[in-house]
N, C-alpha and C positions, 0 to 999 in steps of 0.2 A: 667295775665296782667290786669291792672286796666281798668274798664269800661270807655268808652269815656264820657267825661264831668265831671269826678271826679275832684273836686276842689283841688288846690294846698294846701289849708289849711288842707284838709283831709289827703293828702299824707304826709304832714309834721308831722302829729300826729302819723303815723304808726310806726316810729322808737321808739316812747315812749311806745306804746303798746308792741312792740317787747321786749324792755328792761324790762318792768315790768313783762311780761309773762315769760321771761328767769329767773328772780329772783324767781318768784313763783314756776317754775318748779324745780329750784335748792333746794327749800325748801320742795319739795315733794308734792306740791299741784297738784292734778290731775284734778279737775274741779272747776269752779267758776262761779257764776252768774254775770250778768251785774251790779247788785247793789253792790255786794262785790268788783268787779273789780273797779267800780267807786269810792268806798270808799278808796281803796288802792291807786288809782291814783289821788285822789282829783279832780274827774271829775263828770259827771252825767251819769246815766244809759242810758238815752235817747240819749246822745251824742255818747256813745260807740255803741249803737245799730244802730244809723243812719250811723256812719262811717263804721262799718263793713258790713252793708247792701249794701253799694256801691260796695262790692266785693262778695256778695252772702250770707252774714249773719253769717254762720258757727255755730250758736247756735242751741240748741234743746229745745223745749218747756218742762219746768219742770226739765230740767237737767242743763242748762246753757252752758258753753263753756268748752270743753276739753282743758286744758292749753297747753299741748304739741302739740296737733293737731293745735290749733289756732296759736301758736307761729310758727309752721312750715309753715302754710298757709301765714301768714304775711311775713315771711322770703322769701317765694316764690314770693309774690307780689312785695316785695322790690328788688327782683333779687339777693338775697344772695345765691341762689343755683347755681349761675354762678360766674365766676371770670374774672375781668378786670385787665389787666396789666397797672400799674401806675408808673410814674416816679416822683421824687421829685426834684424840682429846688430851691435851697437855703438850705445850710447846716449850717446856723448860729444858734443862740439860738432858734428861733422859729422852724426852720426846724428840728433841733435835737430833740426838744420836741415832735413834731408831729411824727417823725419816731420812737422814743423810746417808747412812751406811748400808741400808738394805735395798736390794733391787726387787721391789715388790712385784714388778711385772713378770719377772722370771719365776716367781713363787706363787703365781695364781691370783694376785691381787692388784688392784689399781687404787692408789691413794688419791682420793678426789678432793678432800677438804681437811683442814686442820683448825682446831678450836682451842682457845685459851681464855682464862679468866683474868690473867695479869694484863692490865691495860698497857704496860710498857712493851709487851710483845705483840699486841694486836696491830695488824697492819704490816708487820714485817713479812719478809718472804722466806719461805723454807721449802727447799726442793722445787722451786718454781711455783709454789702455792702460797697465796696470801693468807696469813693467819687471821681467823675471824673470832669475834667474841663468842663465848660459849652460850650466850643467850640466843644465838642464831641457830643452834643445833636442831631444834625441833622443826623450825620452818624449812631448813635445808634438807633434812631427811625426808620430810613429807613431799618435797618437790623433786627429789632425786632418788634414784634406785640405789639404796645403800643397804647392805646386809651385815656388815661387820664393823666393829669399833675397836680401835686400839686404845687401851686405857693406860696412859703414862701419867698417872695422877696419884696423890696420896690416898690411903684407904678411906679416910673420912670424906674426901671429895667424891669418891666413887659411890659411897653409900648415899650421898645426896643426889647423884646424877643418874643412877641406874634405873630408877622408876621412869624417868623421862625417856631414856633410851629404849627401854622395853616397850613403853606405850607408843613409841614411834615405829615399832615393828622390828627393831634390831634384835636378832636372836643368836648372834655369834660374837665372841669377844676374845681378843688377845689381851690378857689382863696382867699388867705389871705391878698392880697394887696387891695388897694382902687381903683384899675384901673378897669374901666367899660369895660370889654371885649365884652359883648353883644352889646354895642353901636358901636363897630367896626365891629363885625361879627354877623350877625343875625341868623346863622345856627349852633351856638354852644350851648352846655349845660353848664351852669355855676352855681355853688353853691358858693356864696360869704359869707365869714365868717368875720364879723367885731367885733372883740373882744371889741373894745372901745364902740360900740353901746350897747353891753350887759352890760358893766360896768356902762354906763350912765343910763341905765334902772334900774339897781340896786340902783344907787344914787337917782333916782327919787322916787323909792319905799321906800327907807329909809327916805327921806325927807317927803313923804306923811304920813308915820307912825308917825314920830316925830311931824308933824303938828296936827295929830288927838289926840295925847296924851296931 
């Protein structure tokens, strides 16, 4: 578990460490220094050491980091050694992309059910799971061990759905809408994904580069 007081900024960098270490391990790299890891990640050695020291360090003087061991430790810190049951609400274009292209099992989650209000999509198969009507959510969650919901729905739809999900006991959300769940319930865990924000950031960086040239 993370030590008390570890900043959210450090936590948000851990998946990036995990991803790069996974790539290095697949390339057969067995050990790496903080300087070489920093060069690979376009970071700094001091930043890497400071981040990892929040959880114990893991490196050895004169040796560096054991790639496989460090990857495993970061995976444990992230909770990837446990599995959370997850449902997806919204089987439209975004929901289908999420379900199709993410390996949930390697990321600590098991996608157990998919729900949709569009009758044209109900009964179709997605990732080997039959899409059900969203009217069945409450009954399904009460009968199954579900702790996380992916919300691939418009903001207005989430505002109408969130009370039902909360009353069913779901307290963690991967939220692709712009609805502020934490403003309604202060005891939930929410990861908001704003694709438009990322695209606008890209736009800014392009404009800055063009201005400099």
